[in-house]
C-alpha positions, 0 to 999 in steps of 0.5 A: 656754957664753959667746959673746964676739965670735967665740969660745964660751966653754965650762964657764963660761970655763975653755975656750975656742975659736972656733966651728969649732975648738969644733965640731972639739974636741967632735965636732960643730958649734957653730951659732947659731939666733936667737942661741942657741949649739947643739951639733949632733951625734949622741946618741952623741957627746952621751953621749961628752962626758957620760961624759968630764965624769963621768970627770974629775969635772967640777964645775958642768957645765950641760947645757940640752936646747933645743927650740923652746919654748926658743927662743921663750920666749928670744925674749920674755925676755932674761934667759933668753935670757942664760942659754942664751948666757952660763951653760949649758956645752952646749946640746944639740938636744931637738927635731926642729923645730930640726933642720928650722930648721937644715936650712931655714937652710942653703937646704933646701926646707922642705917636703923637709926636713919629709917626711925628718922624717916619715920618721925621718931625722935622729932620731939628732941629737936628745938629748931630756932624757927619754932623756938621763935614762935614759943618765945612770942608766946611766952613774951604775951602770956608773961608781959615780956618784951621782944626785939628783933635784930637782922633779916634782909631789908624790912623783913625783921618789921615784917616778922614783927607784924606777924608776931603781933598778929598771931600772939596778940603782942602789944606794940609796946612789947616788940620792937626791931632793927634791920642792923648792919650793914644799912644801920650803924652798930652803935645805933643798933645797940643804943636801940636795943638798950633803950628798949630793955628786951627781955628777948633778943633775936639775932637773924644775921646768918649762922656763925656771923650772928654768933660773932656779933652776940659775943662781941656785944653781949657785954654792951646790951641790957637784955635777958635771953638772947638767941640767934635764929638764922634765917627765921625772918625769912619765913615769918615775913612771908619770903620763903615758904617753910617745909611741910609739917611732915618733912620737917618731922623727918628733919628734911627742912634742908632738902625742901629749902634747896629745892626751893633756893638751888643756890645754896647747894654749896652750903648743903655740901656741909651735911654729907660731909658731916654723915661721913665724919660721923661714920668715920669717927 
């Protein structure tokens, strides 16, 4: 998604509209949060866009699932921010904190918006990578498309593939995987992906590392849609339990993960910093 002057460029420059026109075209709104363009609409519209791209056989369509940690990391790393500004095709909202920030920027009371979120309001505007993974697997089964899973730790990509096959009835020829670096050389990874020619590539190298990997390798890949999915393989391989649905609806999955894995506390410091940054803006 390339922003040049008053324009947002979509699909590596193949389409261009101004922000208002693009939001109308996609059926949502393109807004900027700390200079990062975000597509703000309900999850169903995001899925419609993805379905259209799959039906058209669009190549190298890059979706980033952006949350407050992305925003704070982009504030520190200009190269990471540049990826989100100029390289991705579509940035979707993966984190209730971004919805809260948008409403506060509109002039709404921060406490009132926070209470709305705790009541489960605004949840339909979140398109998390972990949830989109399941939607993409369902679409692959329905449309006869192929998925490649890259990354995770150990055999989590393979175990996630087994889970998706069982849940959605994917045929063996529709899904492949690789553990990826450091145990598999990148050249071997690229070769395996291109031999499989996936319609959907899901990269689980963790925030930022996966985005840099996609940036550095996308031109070499024969793929359709590509998306970084963070630690989603942890959930579907059975290694880590997701937060209860009610807590997820309130945007509290980060808290559940912190309780389950207290060693992540340093990373979660980005969240209060994000809140403070929004309030001080």
